[in-house]
C-alpha positions in Angstrom: -96.3 41.1 33.5 -93.7 38.5 32.6 -93.7 35.2 34.5 -89.9 35.2 34.5 -88.3 37.1 37.4 -84.6 38.1 37.5 -82.6 36.6 40.3 -79.0 36.2 41.2 -76.6 34.1 39.1 -76.1 31.4 41.7 -79.8 30.6 41.8 -79.8 29.5 38.1 -79.5 25.9 37.1 -77.8 24.5 33.9 -78.9 21.1 32.7 -79.7 19.0 29.6 -83.0 18.9 27.8 -85.6 16.6 29.4 -88.6 14.9 27.8 -91.1 17.4 29.3 -89.2 20.5 28.2 -90.6 21.0 24.7 -93.6 23.1 25.7 -91.5 25.6 27.8 -88.9 25.9 25.0 -91.6 26.7 22.4 -93.1 29.3 24.7 -89.7 30.9 25.4 -88.9 31.0 21.7 -92.2 32.7 21.0 -91.5 35.3 23.7 -87.9 36.0 22.7 -88.3 36.0 18.9 -91.9 36.9 18.5 -92.9 33.8 16.6 -93.2 30.2 17.6 -91.1 27.2 16.6 -94.1 24.8 16.4 -94.0 21.2 17.7 -93.6 19.6 14.3 -90.5 21.8 13.5 -89.0 21.0 16.9 -89.6 17.3 16.5 -88.0 17.3 13.0 -85.0 19.4 13.9 -84.1 17.9 17.3 -86.1 14.8 18.2 -85.8 13.1 14.8 -82.2 14.2 14.1 -80.5 11.0 12.8 -77.0 11.9 13.8 -77.2 12.0 17.6 -79.0 9.7 20.0 -80.3 12.5 22.2 -81.9 16.0 22.0 -78.8 18.2 21.8 -80.0 21.1 23.9 -78.7 22.7 27.1 -81.1 24.8 29.1 -80.8 27.4 31.9 -83.5 27.2 34.6 -84.8 29.3 37.5 -87.3 27.7 39.9 -88.0 24.9 37.3 -88.8 27.4 34.6 -86.6 27.4 31.5 -85.2 30.9 30.9 -82.4 30.1 28.4 -81.4 27.6 25.7 -78.3 26.7 23.9 -79.2 24.2 21.1 -77.1 22.2 18.6 -78.0 21.0 15.2 -76.2 17.8 14.4 -74.9 16.9 11.0 -72.8 14.1 9.6 -69.9 15.9 7.9 -67.4 15.0 5.3 -63.9 16.3 6.2 -61.8 15.2 3.3 -62.4 11.5 2.9 -63.5 11.0 6.5 -67.0 11.1 7.9 -67.4 12.9 11.2 -70.2 14.4 13.3 -70.4 18.2 13.6 -72.6 20.3 15.9 -73.9 23.6 14.7 -74.9 25.8 17.7 -78.2 27.6 16.9 -81.4 28.9 18.4 -79.6 30.4 21.3 -81.9 32.5 23.5 -82.1 34.0 27.0 -85.3 35.6 28.3 -84.9 39.4 28.5 -85.5 39.4 32.3 -82.5 37.0 32.8 -79.8 38.4 30.5 -76.4 39.7 31.8 -76.3 36.8 34.3 -73.6 34.8 32.4 -76.1 32.2 31.3 -74.8 32.0 27.7 -71.3 31.3 29.0 -72.5 28.7 31.5 -74.6 26.9 28.9 -71.6 26.9 26.5 -69.3 25.5 29.2 -71.7 22.7 30.1 -71.9 21.7 26.4 -68.1 21.8 26.0 -67.7 19.6 29.1 -70.4 17.2 28.0 -69.2 16.7 24.5 -65.5 16.6 25.3 -65.3 12.8 25.2 -68.3 12.0 23.0 -68.8 11.3 19.3 -69.3 14.8 17.9 -65.9 16.1 16.7 -66.3 19.8 16.2 -68.6 22.8 16.3 -69.2 25.2 13.4 -71.8 27.9 13.1 -72.7 31.4 11.8 -73.5 33.4 15.0 -75.0 36.8 15.2 -72.9 39.6 16.6 -74.0 39.0 20.2 -73.2 35.2 20.1 -70.1 35.7 18.1 -68.3 37.4 21.0 -69.2 34.6 23.4 -68.1 31.9 20.9 -64.7 33.6 20.4 -64.3 33.8 24.1 -64.8 30.1 24.4 -62.3 29.0 21.8 -64.1 29.2 18.5 -61.9 30.3 15.6 -63.0 32.7 12.8 -62.8 31.1 9.4 -64.4 33.5 6.9 -67.5 35.3 5.8 -69.5 33.2 3.5 -71.3 35.1 0.7 -74.9 35.2 -0.3 -75.4 35.6 -4.0 -78.3 37.6 -5.3 -80.0 37.6 -8.7 -82.2 40.7 -8.8 -85.5 41.0 -10.7 -87.2 43.6 -8.7 -84.8 45.2 -6.2 -87.3 47.1 -4.0 -88.3 44.3 -1.6 -84.7 43.3 -1.0 -83.7 46.9 -0.3 -86.5 47.2 2.2 -85.6 43.9 3.8 -81.9 45.0 4.2 -83.0 48.2 5.9 -85.6 46.6 8.2 -83.3 43.8 9.4 -80.2 45.9 9.8 -78.3 44.2 7.1 -77.8 47.5 5.3 -74.8 49.7 6.1 -77.2 52.6 6.2 -78.1 54.4 9.5 -81.6 55.7 10.1 -80.7 59.3 9.2 -79.4 58.1 5.8 -82.4 56.0 5.0 -83.6 57.9 2.0 -80.3 58.5 0.3 -78.9 55.0 0.9 -82.2 53.4 -0.2 -82.2 55.4 -3.4 -78.5 54.5 -4.1 -79.0 50.8 -3.4 -82.1 50.8 -5.6 -80.3 52.5 -8.4 -77.5 50.0 -8.4 -79.9 47.1 -7.9 -82.0 48.3 -10.8 -78.9 48.1 -13.1 -78.2 44.6 -11.8 -81.8 43.7 -12.4 -81.6 44.9 -16.0 -78.4 42.8 -16.4 -80.4 39.8 -15.1 -83.0 40.4 -17.7 -80.3 40.3 -20.4 -79.0 37.1 -18.8 -82.5 35.5 -19.0 -82.4 36.2 -22.8 -79.0 34.6 -23.0 -80.2 31.6 -21.1 -83.4 31.3 -23.2 -81.4 31.4 -26.4 -78.8 28.9 -25.4 -79.3 25.4 -26.4 -79.8 22.6 -23.9 -78.2 20.2 -26.4 -78.5 16.7 -25.1 -79.6 17.8 -21.5 -83.2 17.1 -20.5 -84.7 18.8 -17.4 -87.1 17.1 -15.0 -89.0 18.6 -12.1 -90.0 16.8 -8.9 -92.5 18.1 -6.4 -91.1 15.8 -3.7 -87.3 15.7 -3.4 -86.0 12.4 -4.7 -83.5 11.5 -1.9 -81.9 8.5 -3.6 -81.5 10.4 -6.9 -80.0 13.5 -5.2 -77.5 11.3 -3.4 -76.5 9.6 -6.6 -75.7 13.0 -8.2 -73.4 14.1 -5.4 -69.8 14.0 -6.4 -68.1 12.1 -3.5 -64.6 12.9 -4.9 -64.8 16.4 -3.3 -62.4 16.8 -0.4 -64.1 19.8 1.0 -65.8 20.1 4.4 -69.6 19.9 4.1 -72.6 17.8 5.2 -72.5 14.3 3.9 -74.9 14.0 1.1 -76.4 10.6 1.7 -80.0 9.5 0.9 -80.7 9.6 4.6 -79.5 13.2 4.8 -81.7 14.4 2.0 -84.7 12.4 3.3 -84.5 14.0 6.7 -83.1 17.4 5.8 -85.8 18.2 3.2 -88.6 17.1 5.5 -88.4 20.4 7.3 -92.2 21.2 7.8 -91.6 25.0 7.5 -90.8 24.8 3.8 -91.7 23.1 0.5 -89.0 22.1 -1.9 -88.9 21.7 -5.6 -86.2 19.7 -7.3 -84.8 20.1 -10.8 -82.7 17.3 -12.3 -80.7 17.4 -15.5 -80.3 14.1 -17.4 -77.9 13.3 -20.2 -78.6 10.1 -22.1 -81.0 9.1 -19.3 -78.4 9.5 -16.5 -78.9 12.2 -13.8 -75.9 14.5 -14.0 -76.9 17.6 -12.0 -79.6 18.8 -9.6 -81.0 22.0 -8.0 -83.3 22.2 -5.1 -85.3 25.4 -4.5 -87.7 26.8 -1.9 -89.9 29.9 -2.2 -89.9 32.2 0.8 -92.0 35.4 0.6 -91.1 37.1 -2.7 -87.8 35.3 -3.3 -86.6 32.0 -4.5 -83.8 30.2 -2.5 -81.5 27.8 -4.3 -80.9 25.5 -1.3 -78.9 22.8 -3.1 -76.6 22.5 -6.1 -75.1 19.2 -7.1 -72.5 18.4 -8.0 -70.8 21.1 -6.0 -67.6 20.8 -8.1 -69.1 22.8 -11.0 -66.6 21.7 -13.6 -68.1 18.2 -13.5 -71.5 19.3 -14.9 -71.2 23.1 -15.6 -73.4 23.1 -18.7 -76.1 20.9 -17.1 -76.3 23.2 -14.0 -76.6 26.3 -16.1 -79.6 24.8 -17.9 -81.1 24.0 -14.5 -80.7 27.6 -13.7 -82.5 28.5 -16.9 -85.5 26.4 -15.8 -85.6 28.0 -12.4 -85.2 31.6 -13.6 -87.9 31.0 -16.2 -90.4 29.4 -13.8 -89.9 32.1 -11.1 -89.4 35.2 -13.2 -92.2 36.9 -11.3 -90.2 36.6 -8.0 -88.3 39.7 -6.8 -84.9 37.9 -6.5 -83.2 34.6 -6.4 -80.5 33.7 -3.8 -77.7 31.1 -3.6 -75.6 30.6 -0.5 -72.0 29.7 -0.2 -70.7 28.0 -3.3 -73.2 30.0 -5.4 -73.7 29.0 -9.0 -71.4 28.4 -12.0 -70.2 31.6 -13.8 -72.1 33.8 -11.3 -71.5 37.1 -13.0 -72.5 35.8 -16.5 -75.6 34.4 -14.8 -76.1 37.7 -13.0 -75.6 36.4 -9.4 -73.7 38.9 -7.3 -72.2 38.3 -3.9 -72.9 40.7 -1.1 -69.3 40.4 0.0 -68.0 42.1 -3.1 -68.7 45.2 -5.1 -71.2 46.5 -5.9 -73.5 45.0 -3.3 -70.9 45.1 -0.6 -71.2 48.9 -0.6 -74.6 48.5 1.0 -75.1 45.0 2.3 -73.9 44.0 5.7 -73.8 40.2 6.0 -73.7 40.3 9.8 -74.6 36.6 10.5 -72.6 34.7 7.9 -69.1 34.7 9.5 -68.2 31.1 9.9 -66.7 30.1 13.2 -65.3 26.6 14.1 -64.0 24.8 17.1 -62.6 21.3 17.7 -64.0 19.2 20.5 -61.5 17.4 22.8 -57.9 16.8 21.7 -58.5 16.0 18.0 -57.5 18.6 15.4 -60.2 18.5 12.8 -61.3 22.0 11.6 -59.4 24.6 13.6 -56.5 24.5 11.2 -58.6 24.3 8.1 -58.4 27.0 5.4 -61.3 29.1 4.2 -61.3 27.3 0.9 -61.8 23.9 2.6 -65.4 24.7 3.4 -68.0 24.5 0.6 -71.6 25.1 1.7 -75.1 25.4 0.3 -78.1 26.4 2.3 -78.7 22.7 3.3 -75.5 23.0 5.5 -77.3 25.6 7.6 -79.6 24.9 10.5 -82.5 26.9 9.1 -83.6 26.4 5.5 
């Protein structure tokens, strides 16, 4: 029997995180999502976050038990040539016994009230379908759906994952037919990827030399970042890379391209199950170092050719079709993929107009701009 008992809305309390709350939050996460956060991950993400001076979490309580959580992942953001602090709502959860009591709205309202006259300037996030409705109700604006790019080597695991997680447009009664159709198209794309590998292998690196680092070199990554970009994205400082790539859930490999001894481009990757995630591409304005980035891709594809697929989020990679990276927001993958949790929403805090009037093209993300990678 659950230790949480449903009660009337007026008996719930809404408050900020306190020092002794960590254990209850970890237990609640385990019960709601079926897997635990872990204390090291919680410490990294919230307690050691360098951009706020507090743990940015609102909780809902009943009889001193935490039954809900609305957390915020703080990032120092570049908005044009100005540095601001943005909060990314994430890890929202309400215990099943206490849902439909208005707790999501009450936690949201407390956060809006608290941050109205404080340093963070805006919210931005990629909510699931349930949270999306609540965010829109509280003033968030829809910006656009951000693509995930896939380079397929063996399509079967990806097809199975889409079906299992509900990210396929198939319904249960259509499972066999849709799976076969997706697999057929994915197999064609995988063959194209094989052709691309041969093209990359036969292309000359010229004066570009590739280095691999087992530990991400934060100062070096920051030096490659092109600060002339006027897009909205997390500020790529050495401090950002040092903290962001210290996530205890993942290991990261870094590939750096040098020309005449000078670092001109970099890729950061992590391996998750059977896939490889490109979590960072620098410089993000590809025209600056297009050739160098493509040779970094060659190194990654060659090293991880036994993985089922490679993904890149947001800005993707240079010449994606030539390099056989296909977005799930366009044909052919859009026929089957359903990117349910990658619609970007944004909301200004207080009276300042920072992001609500931005255009879709103003935002240029990689996975390091997300709260979970």
